[in-house]
C-alpha positions as CSV (number, residue, x, y, z in Angstrom):
1,V,98.9,113.0,112.0
2,K,99.8,114.2,108.7
3,E,103.4,114.9,110.1
4,V,103.6,111.5,111.5
5,L,102.5,109.9,107.9
6,N,105.0,112.3,106.1
7,L,107.8,110.1,107.6
8,S,108.8,107.7,105.1
9,L,109.2,104.7,107.7
10,L,105.7,105.2,108.7
11,S,104.3,106.0,105.4
12,S,105.7,102.9,103.7
13,A,104.6,101.0,106.7
14,C,101.3,102.1,106.3
15,D,101.0,101.0,102.4
16,V,102.1,97.8,103.4
17,V,99.3,97.3,105.8
18,S,97.0,98.7,103.6
19,A,97.8,96.5,100.9
20,A,97.5,93.7,103.2
21,Y,94.2,94.8,104.3
22,V,92.8,95.1,100.9
23,S,94.3,91.4,99.9
24,S,92.6,90.0,103.1
25,K,89.2,91.7,102.0
26,E,89.3,90.5,98.4
27,S,90.6,87.1,99.3
28,H,87.9,86.1,102.2
29,P,84.3,87.3,101.5
30,C,83.1,86.7,105.1
31,L,86.0,89.1,106.1
32,R,85.0,91.5,103.4
33,S,81.4,91.9,104.6
34,V,82.8,92.7,108.3
35,C,85.5,95.1,107.0
36,D,82.6,96.7,104.7
37,A,80.5,97.1,107.7
38,A,83.1,98.9,109.9
39,E,84.0,101.0,107.0
40,K,80.5,102.4,106.5
41,G,80.2,102.5,110.3
42,M,83.2,104.8,110.6
43,R,82.1,107.1,107.8
44,S,78.7,107.5,109.1
45,M,79.9,108.4,112.5
46,T,82.4,111.0,111.2
47,K,79.4,112.5,109.2
48,A,77.1,112.4,112.3
49,S,76.0,115.9,113.4
50,C,76.3,115.0,117.0
51,V,80.0,114.7,116.8
52,Q,80.4,118.3,115.6
53,P,79.6,120.0,118.9
54,V,82.3,117.6,120.6
55,L,84.7,118.2,117.8
56,A,84.1,122.0,118.3
57,T,84.6,121.7,122.1
58,L,87.9,119.7,121.8
59,E,89.3,121.7,119.0
60,P,91.5,124.3,121.0
61,H,93.0,121.2,123.1
62,V,93.5,119.3,119.9
63,A,95.3,122.3,118.5
64,A,97.6,122.7,121.5
65,A,98.4,118.8,121.5
66,S,98.9,118.9,117.8
67,E,101.7,121.7,118.2
68,Y,103.1,120.1,121.1
69,A,103.3,116.8,119.1
70,S,104.6,118.7,116.2
71,K,107.8,119.6,118.1
72,G,108.1,116.3,119.5
73,L,107.9,114.7,116.2
74,D,110.8,117.3,115.0
75,K,113.2,116.2,117.9
76,L,112.6,112.6,117.1
77,G,113.3,113.1,113.6
78,E,116.7,114.7,114.3
79,K,117.7,111.8,116.7
80,L,116.3,109.0,114.5
81,P,116.9,109.9,110.8
82,L,115.9,106.3,110.2
83,L,112.2,107.6,110.5
84,Q,113.1,109.4,107.1
85,K,113.7,105.9,105.1
86,P,111.2,103.9,103.6
87,V,110.6,100.3,105.1
88,E,112.3,98.6,101.9
89,Q,115.4,100.7,102.1
90,I,115.7,100.1,105.8
91,L,115.3,96.3,105.1
92,S,117.9,96.3,102.5
93,D,120.5,98.3,104.5
94,T,120.0,96.0,107.2
95,K,120.6,92.7,105.0
96,E,123.5,94.2,103.5
97,L,125.1,95.4,107.2
98,V,124.3,91.6,108.1
99,S,126.0,90.2,105.3
100,C,129.0,92.3,105.7
101,R,129.4,91.5,109.2
102,V,129.0,87.9,108.5
103,A,131.8,88.1,105.6
104,E,134.0,89.8,108.3
105,V,133.4,86.7,110.9
106,K,134.0,84.2,108.0
107,E,137.3,85.9,107.2
108,A,138.1,86.1,110.8
109,V,137.3,82.6,111.2
110,S,139.4,81.4,108.3
111,S,142.5,83.2,109.1
């Protein structure tokens, strides 16, 4: 999970979603109550002692899956360098590319 969040694209996307979540909570009191209750439930569940034995049992499997996922992410990062860019840069690059293509089409049509 940490490796995935270190990818610039996903990290910046999470920041955008997080900002929208916080903004929505602040704007709508009813939604804030529901979200606060869900957050409290998640915090208490992760601290519950009954969860610890299950986590201890799953730990070797999680470690193996984590190693496998890490290798996959490395390969994915090599093939898709886009993942290393933040959302804002991708949008800016895309707008620039589209603008250039539109200018080329206009030039071709006018000539």
